N, C-alpha and C positions, 0 to 999 in steps of 0.2 A: 605450410599448413593453413587452411582457411578456417574461420570460425563459423559455427553452424547457428541456425536460428534457435535451436534448443539451448545451446550454450549461452546465447545472449538473452534468453527469455527466462527459463526456469531458475537456474542458479542465481542470476542477477536479482530477480524479483524476490526469491526466497531470502536472500541475504538482506535486501532492503527491509523486508517485513520482520525478519529476526532482529535486526537492529532497532526497528520501530518498537518491537516488543520490549527490548531492553530499556529503551527510553521511557516507555510507559511504566515499566516496573519501577524505575527510579521516581517517576511522578507519583505513583501510588505510595511508595515508601515515604516520600516527602510529605504527602498529605497525612499519612498516619503519624509520622514523627512529630508533626507540628499541629496535630489535631485539627486539620482542615477538612471539612466535608468534601468527599470525593466529587460531588456534583458541582462544587465551586470550580475545581480545576477542569473537570470535564466539559464545562460550559464556558470556559474562558476563551476569548477571541483575541487576536492581535489588534484588531480594529473592528468597529461595529459592522462594517459591510463585508467581513470575512466570516466564514463558518467557524464554529467552535471546535475544540479539540476532538470531541466525539465524531463529528462529521468529517474532519480531516482524516481520521483513521478509517472510517467507513469508505470514503472515496479512494484512499490509497489501496485498500484491500479489494474493492470492486474493480479498480483498474487492473490490478495484478491478476485477479481471478479471470476477468474478461479476456485479458491477453492470452492466457493459456488456452482457454476454451476456443476463442475465435481463431487463433492460429492453428489449432488442431481441427478446425472445421466443425466445432460442436457448439451447441447452445449452452451458455453459462447459466448455472443455477442461480436463482434469485435469493437474496438475503433480505431479511425483514427490516434492517436498519433500526432496531429497537433497543440497542444497547444503552445502558444507563450507569454501568459501573466499569471500573478498570478490569475487573475479572471477566466481565462479558466481552470487553474489547480484546482481551488476551485470548479468549476462546475463539473469537472471530478470526483473529490473526492466525491462530493455530489451525483452524479449519481451512483457511485459504492456503496456508503453507502445505497442508496435507493434500489439498486438491492439486496444487502445482506439482508437488512431488509425485503425484500419481501419473503424471504424463510421462510417456516414454519418448526418447529422442525422435523415433520414427513418426510420431504423431505430429511433431512440430517442424522437424527438418523438412525443407522443401516448400515451406509456406511463404517464402519471400514475395511471391506474386499473387498469393491468394487474395481474392476480393473480400474486403471487409467493409461492411456498411453499418454505421452506427445511427440509430434513430435518436435524435436529440430534440429538445423542445423547439429549437430554432430550425429544425429540418434535418435532413440526412447528411451525414459526412461519409465520403467514400475514400477508401484507402486501399493500397496493396499492402501485403503483410509486413514487409520490412519497413517501409515508411511509417506504417501504423505503430509498430513497436518502437522504432528509434525516434520518430518525430512527435509522437502523441503519447504513447503509454509511458515510456521511461521518464520523459520530462514531467508528466503528471504525477506519477508515483513519487518521484523525488521531490516535487513541489509540495505535495501533501505530507510526506514524511518530514521534510524540512520545516514546514509550518507547524506541525505537531511538536517537533523539537523546540522551535522558537517560542511557542506558547508556554511550554513547560519551563524553558530557560528563563523566560520573561517573568515568571512568578517565583523564581528563586531556586528551582530544582538544579542541583549541581550536575551539570552535563558538560561534556567536552566534545571536541571533534571526533575523538575515537569512539564515543557512544553512537554517533551517527554513522561513521564509516565502518565500525566493527573491527574485529581482530582479523589479522591476516594469518593464513595457515602457513 
């Protein structure tokens, strides 16, 4: 039995975002318990030349959302990137999970060879569906989820590998 594009897109991305949501919840709880202003944690960076926590979440969700829509051959809706609280980031994650869960397998299956063109500041990036997902989207989503985890872990939020990986059914 072979695996389908839908199976390696929607469930995988939804799981990553659900786990990111759990990590952020622990971050919000940590801030509240220690009387730390949310904006302090949300604007924390690993290093000065990396994006802060808020942006890491925005990029992870944008990547996941974009993958679903592009592989389905549709234009992805734009998000404002104006979140300033943990609650707003949670709403953003929930919104993207809802979008991803709205796709049916037949919308994404068969997209292995779909032409995908990303317009970047540095120019256009051209992909076919499967390499776009496996070589670009998934590494980016995991990078930004990992970075969000590392930021919160670095400020003392009690997190473990199981928070990142999630529970197995």
